[in-house]
N, C-alpha and C positions, 0 to 999 in steps of 0.2 A: 036379818038381811045386811043392814046398814052395819055389822061388825065384820062381816067376809068383805063389804067393801073397804072397810079401814084397815083391815088387814093386808088384803091384798097390796091398796096403795102404799103402805109403812113395807111390804117386801121390796115393791119396786123401787123404791127411793134408796132402799138399803143394796140393791143388785147393783143402781144408776150408782151411787157412791163409791160403792167398792167393785164396779167393773172393773174398769178400766186397771187397777193395781193388779187385779185378779189375772188380768190377759197378757202382764208380762211374760216373756218367756223367758227358756231357761238356756242360756249358752253352751253346757253341758249338753244339754238334750240334744243340740244341733250340729254336734260331733260326728255322728254318723252319715246324716245328708252331705255334709260338708267335705269329707273323706270322698263319699260315693261320686256326688255331683258336681258341687263348687267347684274341686281341684282341676275342673275335665278344662275349665277356661279361666279360671282365677287365682292369681299369687295369694297365696292365703300362708300367713306366719304359722310354722310348727307343720307346715304341710306341704308333701314333695307333688308338683306340678307334674298334669299330665299331660303337657301338651309343650310343643316345640316354641321358643321364645321368639314372639312376633307374629306368631302362627293367631294368637285370637288377640279380641281389641276389648276384651272385658276390663272393668275397673279391678284395681288391687285392692282387697279388703283391709289392709292397712292402712292406705290413702282416704277408702271412705271413711274409716275409723278417726283418721286425722282431722277429717273437715265436716265435723256435725253440722254445722250451719249450712252447707249445701246438701248433704246426706244426711237430712234430719229424721228421726225416727218414722214420723208419719210418712214421708217422701217415700224410704227403702218398703214400709208397710206397703205402702200404694203399687210402689215399683213390682215388689213379689207379688202380687194380688191378681196381675196381669199378665195373660201370655204374653212373650215377648220372644224376638229372634234371638241366638239359637235355644232359647230353653221355653217353647213352644210344649215341647215335649213332656215338661216334667208340670207336676199337676202339686202343690203344696196345699197342706190345710192350715186353718187358720194357725193352727198350734204350731203347726214347723216354721212359718213365717214370721211369727212371735219370736220362735226361738232361733231364726236366723238376723233378724233383728237384733236378740239380746247376744249373739253372738261378737257381729260387728261391733255393739256398741263396746261390748267387754273389752276388745283389743284396742278404746280409746283410749289414749295417755291421761293419766289422773290429775 
């Protein structure tokens, strides 16, 4: 019984230590979501916007990427995790959120 407890503890420590690294998103996997949904309100480099200029007051993806001190990884994840106008009809999975954050972060100038 002690051995099983030890293995569970070691496994939990391993998952805790590697979890954030494994949870990192895939910017390329976000492309279909970006094209289908995000372009309805946001200006995104490489994508044609689907709204009239001045019609929507949503942050430009490049501007978010260029201000990592304001649009931190955690702030982006938190914001996308909570329904907000006009995105109340979109339900994003945890992996969708990770992928979208990775997409925005990939736009950052190195």
